[in-house]
Backbone as JSON, one array per atom type, in Angstrom:
{
  "sequence": "MDDHRPDAYAEFEAFVAGAAGRLLHVAVLLTAEPESEPVAARRLLAGALARTYANWRRLRGDDPYDRTRQELCAAFARTGWRHHGGTGILAQLGPPERLVLVLRVYEGVAEEVTAAQLGLPVERVRALCTRAVAAVRSQEAA",
  "N": [[38.26, 150.48, 118.29], [40.16, 149.93, 115.45], [43.66, 149.97, 115.06], [44.72, 149.58, 112.59], [43.02, 150.32, 110.53], [41.78, 151.23, 107.25], [41.76, 154.11, 106.79], [43.54, 155.02, 108.74], [45.88, 153.87, 107.86], [46.17, 155.26, 105.45], [46.52, 157.86, 106.42], [48.92, 157.51, 107.83], [50.58, 156.75, 105.72], [50.57, 159.14, 104.23], [51.87, 160.79, 106.07], [54.42, 159.54, 106.13], [55.2, 159.94, 103.48], [55.58, 162.68, 103.49], [57.49, 163.13, 105.53], [59.58, 161.26, 105.55], [61.97, 161.71, 104.09], [63.37, 163.75, 105.48], [63.59, 162.53, 107.99], [65.14, 160.32, 107.26], [67.49, 161.65, 106.62], [68.22, 162.57, 109.16], [68.74, 160.09, 110.34], [70.91, 159.28, 108.75], [72.8, 161.22, 109.45], [73.13, 160.49, 112.12], [74.19, 157.86, 111.95], [76.4, 158.33, 110.42], [76.85, 157.39, 107.9], [77.59, 157.0, 104.37], [75.6, 159.02, 102.24], [74.86, 157.86, 99.9], [74.69, 155.14, 100.36], [72.98, 154.33, 102.69], [72.61, 152.04, 104.66], [72.41, 151.11, 107.43], [71.16, 153.38, 108.44], [68.71, 153.4, 107.06], [67.66, 151.07, 108.11], [67.39, 151.74, 110.85], [65.49, 153.82, 110.57], [63.34, 152.45, 109.41], [62.58, 150.74, 111.52], [61.83, 152.67, 113.43], [59.68, 153.9, 112.12], [57.95, 151.72, 111.95], [57.35, 151.3, 114.66], [56.09, 153.71, 115.19], [53.84, 153.5, 113.52], [52.58, 151.31, 114.7], [51.62, 152.48, 116.98], [49.93, 154.41, 116.07], [47.16, 155.24, 116.32], [47.05, 156.04, 118.97], [48.55, 158.32, 118.91], [47.14, 160.57, 118.36], [46.8, 164.01, 118.4], [49.42, 164.28, 119.22], [52.61, 165.09, 117.78], [53.45, 163.32, 114.99], [55.92, 163.34, 113.69], [57.76, 164.21, 115.65], [57.46, 162.09, 117.44], [58.31, 159.9, 115.9], [60.95, 160.68, 115.41], [61.9, 160.58, 118.03], [61.69, 157.82, 118.48], [63.52, 156.93, 116.56], [65.91, 158.11, 117.49], [66.08, 156.89, 120.01], [66.45, 154.22, 119.25], [68.91, 154.49, 117.96], [70.44, 155.3, 120.16], [70.45, 152.95, 121.65], [71.91, 151.28, 119.98], [74.11, 152.65, 119.14], [76.86, 152.24, 119.52], [77.52, 150.49, 117.53], [77.81, 152.03, 115.34], [80.28, 153.3, 114.72], [82.93, 155.19, 113.26], [82.54, 155.66, 109.79], [81.55, 158.16, 107.38], [82.06, 161.63, 106.53], [81.59, 164.74, 108.31], [80.63, 164.28, 110.87], [81.47, 161.79, 111.57], [83.71, 161.51, 113.18], [82.8, 161.92, 115.72], [81.67, 160.51, 118.81], [78.92, 158.23, 119.48], [77.13, 159.4, 121.54], [77.73, 162.17, 121.38], [77.16, 162.68, 118.68], [74.41, 162.14, 118.65], [73.33, 164.08, 120.42], [74.23, 166.43, 119.14], [72.92, 166.29, 116.64], [70.22, 166.36, 117.44], [70.12, 168.83, 118.87], [71.37, 170.83, 117.18], [70.89, 170.3, 114.36], [68.15, 169.49, 114.35], [67.06, 171.31, 116.13], [66.05, 170.95, 118.71], [65.14, 171.77, 121.99], [67.37, 172.16, 124.82], [66.39, 171.16, 127.29], [64.32, 169.48, 126.47], [65.72, 167.68, 124.88], [67.38, 166.56, 126.85], [65.44, 165.34, 128.49], [64.34, 163.47, 126.69], [66.54, 161.84, 126.25], [67.16, 160.99, 128.74], [69.07, 162.25, 130.31], [70.93, 164.55, 132.4], [70.44, 168.1, 132.04], [72.81, 169.55, 132.08], [74.67, 167.67, 131.24], [73.85, 167.22, 128.6], [74.35, 169.77, 127.59], [77.15, 169.86, 127.89], [77.96, 167.73, 126.21], [77.04, 168.69, 123.74], [78.54, 171.07, 123.48], [81.14, 170.01, 123.38], [80.93, 168.46, 121.03], [80.35, 170.4, 119.06], [82.71, 171.91, 119.2], [84.58, 169.99, 118.37], [83.74, 169.53, 115.74], [84.09, 172.09, 114.65], [86.87, 172.34, 114.93], [87.71, 170.39, 113.18], [86.75, 171.41, 110.79], [88.36, 173.66, 110.56], [90.81, 172.58, 110.14]],
  "CA": [[38.72, 151.04, 117.04], [41.32, 149.2, 114.96], [44.8, 150.79, 114.67], [45.12, 149.28, 111.23], [41.92, 150.57, 109.61], [42.29, 151.83, 106.01], [42.05, 155.55, 106.88], [44.75, 155.17, 109.55], [47.0, 153.55, 106.98], [46.31, 156.37, 104.51], [47.1, 158.97, 107.19], [50.31, 157.17, 108.09], [51.26, 156.79, 104.43], [50.77, 160.55, 103.91], [52.92, 161.25, 106.98], [55.7, 159.01, 105.67], [55.53, 160.62, 102.22], [56.05, 164.03, 103.8], [58.54, 163.22, 106.56], [60.61, 160.23, 105.47], [63.23, 162.25, 103.61], [64.06, 164.44, 106.57], [63.92, 161.52, 109.0], [66.28, 159.55, 106.76], [68.67, 162.49, 106.77], [68.58, 162.5, 110.59], [69.35, 158.77, 110.54], [72.22, 159.29, 108.08], [73.69, 162.0, 110.31], [73.43, 159.71, 113.32], [75.04, 156.71, 111.64], [77.57, 158.83, 109.68], [77.02, 156.58, 106.69], [77.49, 157.78, 103.14], [74.2, 159.18, 101.82], [74.6, 156.99, 98.75], [74.45, 153.77, 100.83], [72.64, 154.41, 104.13], [72.0, 150.76, 105.05], [72.02, 151.14, 108.85], [70.21, 154.49, 108.62], [67.41, 152.92, 106.59], [67.19, 150.07, 109.08], [66.92, 152.49, 112.02], [64.28, 154.53, 110.22], [62.25, 151.47, 109.23], [62.13, 150.33, 112.85], [61.14, 153.8, 114.06], [58.39, 154.06, 111.45], [57.1, 150.58, 112.34], [56.86, 151.56, 116.02], [55.13, 154.82, 115.1], [52.59, 152.99, 112.95], [51.94, 150.44, 115.7], [50.98, 153.34, 117.98], [49.37, 155.53, 115.32], [45.89, 155.72, 116.87], [47.32, 156.71, 120.25], [49.31, 159.55, 118.68], [46.24, 161.69, 118.07], [47.15, 165.18, 119.19], [50.89, 164.36, 119.29], [53.25, 165.27, 116.49], [54.05, 162.04, 114.6], [57.33, 163.53, 113.36], [58.51, 164.19, 116.91], [57.41, 160.73, 117.99], [59.18, 159.03, 115.09], [62.33, 161.09, 115.68], [62.24, 160.02, 119.34], [61.9, 156.37, 118.28], [64.76, 156.81, 115.81], [67.03, 158.43, 118.4], [66.16, 155.84, 121.04], [67.06, 153.04, 118.61], [70.33, 154.8, 117.78], [71.08, 155.3, 121.48], [70.64, 151.55, 122.06], [72.82, 150.58, 119.08], [75.09, 153.61, 118.65], [78.22, 151.7, 119.55], [77.75, 149.8, 116.26], [77.93, 153.01, 114.26], [81.5, 154.08, 114.83], [83.52, 155.4, 111.95], [81.65, 156.26, 108.82], [82.11, 159.25, 106.59], [81.49, 162.93, 106.81], [82.13, 165.54, 109.41], [80.19, 163.76, 112.17], [82.03, 160.45, 111.79], [84.72, 161.56, 114.26], [82.14, 162.03, 117.02], [81.1, 159.31, 119.4], [77.45, 158.21, 119.38], [76.39, 160.39, 122.36], [77.94, 163.51, 120.84], [76.4, 162.75, 117.43], [72.99, 162.17, 118.98], [73.01, 165.39, 120.98], [74.45, 167.45, 118.12], [71.85, 166.21, 115.64], [68.98, 166.85, 118.05], [70.19, 170.25, 119.24], [71.74, 171.75, 116.11], [70.17, 170.04, 113.11], [66.71, 169.44, 114.58], [66.64, 172.46, 116.91], [65.32, 170.53, 119.91], [65.62, 172.48, 123.17], [68.22, 171.39, 125.74], [65.57, 170.47, 128.29], [63.59, 168.41, 125.78], [66.74, 166.69, 124.53], [67.76, 165.89, 128.09], [64.34, 164.47, 128.91], [64.23, 162.36, 125.75], [67.69, 160.95, 126.37], [67.33, 160.58, 130.13], [70.32, 162.83, 130.79], [70.8, 165.89, 132.98], [70.62, 169.19, 131.07], [74.23, 169.91, 132.07], [75.37, 166.67, 130.41], [73.5, 167.53, 127.21], [75.08, 170.99, 127.25], [78.57, 169.51, 127.76], [78.11, 166.91, 125.0], [76.85, 169.56, 122.58], [79.7, 171.96, 123.41], [82.27, 169.21, 122.93], [80.7, 168.07, 119.65], [80.51, 171.59, 118.22], [84.14, 172.24, 119.18], [85.25, 168.99, 117.55], [83.38, 169.78, 114.33], [84.76, 173.34, 114.25], [88.32, 172.12, 114.78], [87.9, 169.61, 111.96], [86.53, 172.33, 109.67], [89.5, 174.57, 110.49], [92.02, 171.83, 109.72]],
  "C": [[40.05, 150.38, 116.65], [42.43, 150.16, 114.53], [45.13, 150.65, 113.2], [43.97, 149.44, 110.24], [42.46, 151.29, 108.38], [42.6, 153.32, 106.12], [43.29, 155.82, 107.73], [45.98, 154.89, 108.7], [47.24, 154.7, 105.99], [46.93, 157.59, 105.19], [48.59, 158.73, 107.42], [51.13, 157.25, 106.8], [51.53, 158.24, 104.01], [51.86, 161.15, 104.8], [54.29, 160.81, 106.48], [56.13, 159.72, 104.38], [56.1, 162.01, 102.49], [57.28, 164.1, 104.68], [59.72, 162.27, 106.37], [61.96, 160.77, 105.01], [64.03, 162.92, 104.71], [64.47, 163.47, 107.66], [65.09, 160.65, 108.55], [67.56, 160.36, 106.89], [69.15, 162.51, 108.22], [69.29, 161.18, 110.85], [70.73, 158.69, 109.92], [73.23, 160.09, 108.92], [74.09, 161.2, 111.54], [74.41, 158.58, 113.03], [76.33, 157.1, 110.95], [77.88, 157.95, 108.48], [77.03, 157.49, 105.46], [76.03, 157.86, 102.71], [73.86, 158.29, 100.64], [74.27, 155.55, 99.16], [74.11, 153.76, 102.32], [71.93, 153.16, 104.65], [71.52, 150.79, 106.5], [71.01, 152.25, 109.12], [68.82, 154.08, 108.19], [66.81, 151.9, 107.56], [66.65, 150.75, 110.35], [65.59, 153.19, 111.73], [63.1, 153.58, 110.04], [61.7, 151.0, 110.57], [61.35, 151.43, 113.54], [59.76, 154.01, 113.44], [57.43, 152.92, 111.81], [56.53, 150.8, 113.74], [55.85, 152.72, 116.03], [53.8, 154.32, 114.56], [51.85, 152.1, 113.95], [51.19, 151.25, 116.74], [50.22, 154.51, 117.34], [48.09, 156.09, 115.95], [46.1, 156.48, 118.18], [48.07, 158.02, 120.11], [48.43, 160.76, 118.41], [46.58, 162.86, 118.98], [48.65, 165.35, 119.36], [51.43, 164.52, 117.87], [53.92, 163.95, 116.08], [55.52, 162.17, 114.2], [58.18, 163.47, 114.62], [58.57, 162.78, 117.48], [58.35, 159.79, 117.22], [60.64, 159.38, 115.3], [62.78, 160.55, 117.03], [62.52, 158.53, 119.22], [63.24, 156.13, 117.57], [65.97, 157.05, 116.7], [67.19, 157.4, 119.5], [66.81, 154.59, 120.47], [68.55, 153.28, 118.39], [71.06, 154.76, 119.12], [71.36, 153.87, 121.96], [71.72, 150.86, 121.24], [73.96, 151.45, 118.58], [76.51, 153.1, 118.61], [78.55, 150.95, 118.27], [78.1, 150.76, 115.13], [79.14, 153.91, 114.44], [82.11, 154.2, 113.43], [82.52, 156.05, 111.03], [82.35, 157.36, 108.05], [81.48, 160.56, 107.02], [82.03, 163.54, 108.08], [81.74, 165.01, 110.79], [80.79, 162.4, 112.5], [83.03, 160.41, 112.93], [84.09, 161.58, 115.64], [81.67, 160.67, 117.51], [79.58, 159.36, 119.3], [76.73, 159.21, 120.28], [76.52, 161.82, 121.82], [77.15, 163.7, 119.55], [74.91, 162.92, 117.7], [72.58, 163.55, 119.49], [73.17, 166.48, 119.92], [73.32, 167.46, 117.09], [70.55, 166.75, 116.22], [69.03, 168.36, 118.29], [70.42, 171.17, 118.05], [70.92, 171.52, 114.85], [68.66, 170.11, 113.3], [66.18, 170.61, 115.43], [65.81, 172.12, 118.15], [65.95, 171.22, 121.12], [66.44, 171.56, 124.07], [67.4, 170.55, 126.7], [64.83, 169.29, 127.67], [64.56, 167.29, 125.39], [67.14, 165.88, 125.76], [66.68, 164.91, 128.54], [64.22, 163.26, 127.99], [65.36, 161.35, 125.91], [67.92, 160.45, 127.8], [68.64, 161.06, 130.73], [70.04, 164.14, 131.49], [71.07, 166.95, 131.9], [72.1, 169.56, 130.96], [75.03, 168.95, 131.2], [75.09, 166.9, 128.93], [74.28, 168.75, 126.74], [76.56, 170.67, 127.02], [78.82, 168.69, 126.49], [78.0, 167.78, 123.75], [78.05, 170.48, 122.4], [80.92, 171.21, 122.88], [82.13, 168.83, 121.46], [80.89, 169.25, 118.7], [81.99, 171.97, 118.11], [84.9, 171.26, 118.3], [84.98, 169.23, 116.07], [84.08, 171.04, 113.83], [86.26, 173.13, 114.06], [88.6, 171.29, 113.53], [87.71, 170.49, 110.73], [87.72, 173.25, 109.47], [90.74, 173.87, 109.96], [92.09, 171.65, 108.21]]
}
């Protein structure tokens, strides 16, 4: 069975139409770019969507949104050091804190799942999230 058959493309296209906006927002939060010019965020998302499409047939039964988010976060984890600075409330956070905060708070991914996806101990995820939330709260209070 060909991964690139017309119905697979139509299914993928429908998935992208429904999920791309939220996935782009996740990418923007990760890169801390302005929403008006999310160049790196779009690049991260395009790569994640390309990898999801390449594996589309094998995703049967899996949630394509979760898979694409995992691809997006993995790409950010590999290149996060490039995304320092930026704008917005998350710009002050380092890439690991941003990644954990977005997964745990914005996306609502459980600690254990976040830890497994990032290859970190649960305690480390908890510490990163606590530190990130405290930093954001202190910035909001200032």
